N, C-alpha and C positions, 0 to 999 in steps of 0.2 A: 504494500499500499504506500503510495508516494506521500510524502509530506508528514508521516506519523513517526514518532520516536520509537527507536527499537526498544524492546522491553528490558534488556540488559542496561541500557544507558539510563533509564528510569530508576532501576534498582540500584545502580551505582550512584546516581544523584541522591536518592533517599538515603543511603548509607553515609554519605559524605555530609548530608545535612544533620542526620543523627550525630555523626561524631563531632561536628562543629557544635552543635547544642550541649553535649555533654562537656566537651572542652570549655565551653562558656561557663556552665555551672561551676565545674572545678576551679575556673579561674576567679570568678566573683565570689565564690564561697569556699576560701581555701582551708578554713578551719571551721569545726562544727559551731565555735562560739560565734562566728562572724555574724550569722544572720539572726541569733537569739536576741531577745531584749533582756538587758540587764538592769538591775536596780540597785540604789544606794539609798539607804535609810539611815537617819540621823536622829538619835532618840536622846531626849534631856533627862536623865536620872539624878539630876543634881537636887539636894534637898533645899527648897525655897530659894532657888536662884533661877534667873532667867538667862538661857544660853543664846548667844547670838551666832549665827552660822552663815557663812558665805562661800559658795562653791563655784567653781569654774573649770573649763577645759582649756585645752591649748588654743582653741578658737575664739576669737572676739565675741562670736555669737553665741557661745556656749557659756557665757556668764549667767548664773542663775539668780543673781541678786541676794538680797539679805533676808533673813528669816529669824525672828525672835520666838523662841520656844519657851514656854513655861515649864513647869515641872511635869514630867511624865508626858509631854507633846512631843511630836516627832514630825520630821519633814522627809519626804522621799521623792527621788527623781528617778526616771528611767530613760534609757537611750539604747540605740542599736549600735554594734560595733562597727567602725568604718572598714573599708575595703582592705586596708594594710594592717588591721589589728592594732592600731597605736592609740587607740582611744585611753585617755586617763583623765581622771578628775582630781582637783586637790579642793580641800576645804579648810577654812578657817573657823575654828571654834574659840568663842571668848565668853568669859563671865568675871564678874567683879574684877580683879586685876590679874587673870590667869588666862592664857591663850595657847594655842598650838595651831600649827599649819601642817597638814599632813596629806599624803595621797591616800584619797578615799577609794579609788578605783585604778587599776593599772591592768592592762590586757597582757598579764603574764601568766604562764601555767602555775607558777609558785603562788602568786597572789590569789588566783582563783581557787586554789586549794586551801588557802587561809580561810576564804570565804564559805567554801563548801558547796558553792552553786552560783546561781545567776544573781542571787539576793546577797548585797553585802551590807550588814547591819552594824552600825557603830553606835556606841553608847558612852555619853559624857556622864561621869561620876566625880566624885571629890578627889580620888587618887590618880585619875587620868582619864583616857579615852581607850575603850576596848572594842575589839572586833569580835562578832559572834561566828563561829563555825557550825553551819547548819547541819552538816552531816554528822558530826561529832557531839552536837548540842553542848557546846562549850564556848565559853567567854574567855579571851585573852587579852589582857593588859598590853596594849601597843605603845601608847605614848603617855608620858607624865606631862602634866601641866608645867609650862613655863611662866615666869612672872613678868609681866609686861611693864615695859620702862616707860614711864609717863613723862 
């Protein structure tokens, strides 16, 4: 039949198209955590103290503003990993004349193991800032408070 595509060419084209699609998926999702949504939660467990929280990422549009948390209040934000898995968030926590600036999320295997999953929960208390490991149901003191110089 004149003008029709031979069957083998059609099959060859479909196989190439499928391979290109599979290659595109693995290229844009190089690691299982890349497409998942991650969360950072900050909890104020200080006795009768308000906690000021400021968080942001490496990008200017990822500044999340200031949040004033009363006792037992919490603030949570979520995000998806970027293509190169370089996403990180730093947070400043302060109360009274104490403060600390720390990495609340880093896209490394070691850090994600400390969180125990896609939810990283930080707790401010009188002795410092603790991180909760969901898999082990365990809090670990990660940072001590520093005295603010006024």
